[in-house]
N, C-alpha and C positions, 0 to 999 in steps of 0.2 A: 294542534295543542297549543302551544305553548306558545303560538303567537296567536290564538283567543283569549286567553288567560293575558297575556300582557297586554294585548287592546280593552279587556274590559278594565281592568286595574287601571289604565289610564284612564276611562269613560267616571268610573269611579271617583278618580279624584280629582274630577277639571275642577276647577273653579267657576265653571258659569256654564249654564246651561241653555241651549236657543232651539227654540222649538220654531217652527214656519207651519200653522195654522190655516194659512190663506194663501193661497196660487189662484187670483184667476188669470186670463188672458183673453184679449181681446184684439180686435182688427186696430185700433185707435190706442188701447191701455193696459196696462198692465199694474195691478195691485197684489202686492204682497204683503203680509201682516202673522205677528207670531208672540211670544213674548223672552224674554231674556230673564232668568233668572240668576241673582248673584248667591254663591252658594259660599259664599267668605262669611267672615264677623266682622268689616265691614266696609262700609257703602262706596258703590263706584259707580262711575261713567264709563259708559260702551263705547264706543264706534263701531258698527260695522256696516262693512263694504260688502253690499251686495251687487252682483256680477250676472246681467242678465242674458239670456243664451236665445239662438237661432236653431234650425234643423240641422245645423251639423254640427252645434255647441259650442260654436264662434262666439264670442261676447259684443254684445251689439250696447251695450248699455253700462254705465255703473251707480248707484245709486248710493251717498253715505246715509247710516241714522245713526243720528246720537240718543243712544238711551241711558238715561238716567240724571240724576244720582236714582240707584237701588238702592234701596236700603237693605241691610244686611240679610240675609237667610229668606230674601223677597224675589216676586215676578215683576215684570213690566213692561206695559203692553208696546209695540211698537206696528206702525204700519208705512205704505207711502203707494200712493200714486203717480208712474209715469206716464207720461205720453207715447211711450216708444209702443208698437202692437207689433207682432207676429212675434210674440217669446212665444219658446217652447219650454226652456224649463230656468234654472235661475240656481246660484251657488256663492256661499259667502265666503269670504276669506278669512284666516282665522284670528282670534278675538285676542288679543295682547296685554 
């Protein structure tokens, strides 16, 4: 229970929120898209580093996506298409 409270508190106090709403994979390309929400009181530009994973969880490609500037308390969409096919999943590195 303590860890649940701890991680919920961290989530509630996070300065940025990332929502991935599109993940389309095919034999010849992969499309990823979503929104970044700036929860701070100042405009920010974010560098999102997304790793595309194969069936075994190994990184097969990395994409860097610049989003912003995002106004305070606002959302901005991001999207990219890569010519890398055969992708089974994705993850993004922590945003600093």
